Steps between C-alpha positions, in 0.01 A plus 500: 500500500707219352843629392613449143723206415848630418574521132760273353848645469646535156574154362854593403646359177294536184436126494314514835139607523242602761197285417150531640313172465121516538314194628192664645265206552741242640825527691806295404516411870173307478491123460448405132201277448270677745269799460629705208852361532638296214761505228500881499626501860779258410594707194516829691706358786745300289563786259524767771756300698721449197475863392611606849787250491620674183512834679165651402281662766154341499183598688194277472191711573199301620174561687501455876278205600589481872503788746819391677711449187809727498494789254821370348637146503868490406553161337853533365747776434334708230161328530206604711122447505300819567148463641258782415165553670217504245165391635465282809822327616366154426446274204207610284345335193693589188190643334490770771860610455436754218331717763830532685735567210477879531588471868793275418626749241476789748688301764773418251531862388528621857738240639724357229651596168832592343502199265654469158211287377195303613402141425137409573353151527131424425249753381426651843867591540508629143218743580717647776817497290339714228434775753827480689694496175346830394552669838857380542588538131651152477428218253312186600494142380200276556452124526136386478553141631139428402269679256129547558416423138671162531336414831158583357564269205575206729242530779435184698140402584375736770798736469433874472627710207752775554337845541496757218717732713786253477468466124505877453796542735700232321437666164620833637815336638565343160462844342703691758781292656853578390562127473280193553686188604330185374573170672477293181500553125135394501414780741693741281292399198184540705601852605559586136182348355249561780625824655658652188848544643796577282767235514760770574355546849471128580793302634474132593664434838420145617505425874765262626534220750737438789676191364694449824193490722288308248722207406470120470725453803443663841756747636802365683343579837124493446277623779256248641153515344239716667237305698228543238729384218642216709147377576414507130810305401437240772140455391586471131788261557622353170172546313510684165459868580355772275564854624297818440650830622323835483224723625165330531302683236312375191758663274770261626280192462528320836156350425645357178779342705251323728288380207816382325599294804163322491569402138862412574408261783326277248840435344733558795286398801746609768569848355465794735463875454649773721355849455727765649361853525246726664174658395540799271434846635332593172131458429404156376751313716475130576492395864677183619160376620373521141782278376447259788130476416584435135743224601232339716250520215746330263597233750866602530491679835750256650754582228482883502726688740445872556804688627526871575738713293860422585826701490728447203737265682216265592355521150834388363482182710145431380599548135780247545268245662221535244487265203311753284412867548158588357439855372142500358464879481221644287727792414857576600725793415809313611506158666751551781386180674569301184848650477576428867384141456721447197797651683433237766515222241130415527282446189222750440154452353346837418222661303599613152437870563720787382699560818595133531602439137821693558576330832427130453737339254628143494461500877129433479181468298256770394134396485244677283190598695406411857333163462607297807530177302754660265708634788483162673630326189800732487577454870462123480756498218766618745383294798500172307823553306795578731743542210279758336465685830877496549567637151244775550650590837849531355377705203298727727803568716708598197218726379481673837875555523469742207240707692685659791399811695840645412399492135175677587686776682748534212209584272341735751823694543520544125140624482539732799819648357331573167210670681711719725784579260359476149780718368768247591305170504387311195127475459389157620268358240235234549644152536 
């Protein structure tokens, strides 16, 4: 029988907390841009590290997907990732995960605990948090990251709608959570109008960006590029480069990026497109072979480069090399890629959807709809006008400097304090 994981010791001073973070369907240790890994993974890891640096004790509880993974991975002082066995110890399609949530909850109850509060990410984690919160008698905050009602409103051709179970679970989380943390004001309004939430339980806490890693200039001692990235840069040479970063799923619009390149090449014949990411683990994913076939069909196969998902350090180098970063998402709760690109001083062309309105300022252009010709026009505007591109890059960098992870954690500490000690903390109202 597997022994229980030792409970956290008392956190000490009143300002320090024992925090249980729930990320059931994807581990922060996984590579963003592959499977179910994405901006949520980056958010959880960046926030957890900074909370631990401030003296809080943080456990990230996630489902075991490999049999030989240690029960506990100690990342930093005060920060550990706890792997719980729920279902087979392998990756499974996300639509099957609800069957294992009871098992995950039982594992958590038997092996962890002694937290001051819980913070769940995505609806699957929220389902677990509701139950653990009641058993442990602690409050919980929830961040949706994406909402089923929004995804169903923006389905790409051939994409599958979110199941009714998810919609019901999200409504119950909206009704039950002690606090819901929206990533943007637009998401906060959606929670109010579509899920009937009171503004008193909604707090806007935008994600941040690492402005030291993502910067116009490389670090003082940059590591040499990985072979796959080096090969891409050699092949592209000095040609104008458009960059797409993200999971390969219809929601993110990689097909729009390829179709946009075909339109763009009529105006900028030597333009190239690099697509960096892996196939989504969710249903309705897009395989690299599908994008390659589309490029062949459109006659731009020689100008499309498919690269597997890369670590953050390598992404930073690609952002700096790109002339434009293209974010043609059909829906987006928060455009972390757009923010990273702007921090790197690279202009952004993005879809004018709610989650990108709050991210893309003077550092880029928002395009209504997903017509490739319209996106190509916006991209060509930067590629053919170096002064405009320079101004956008400088403005984007300034915009990103105001969006640090430290600011995100400042807000979270305020929310957590109000949840745990409502008698001494001011109630945090909706931003």
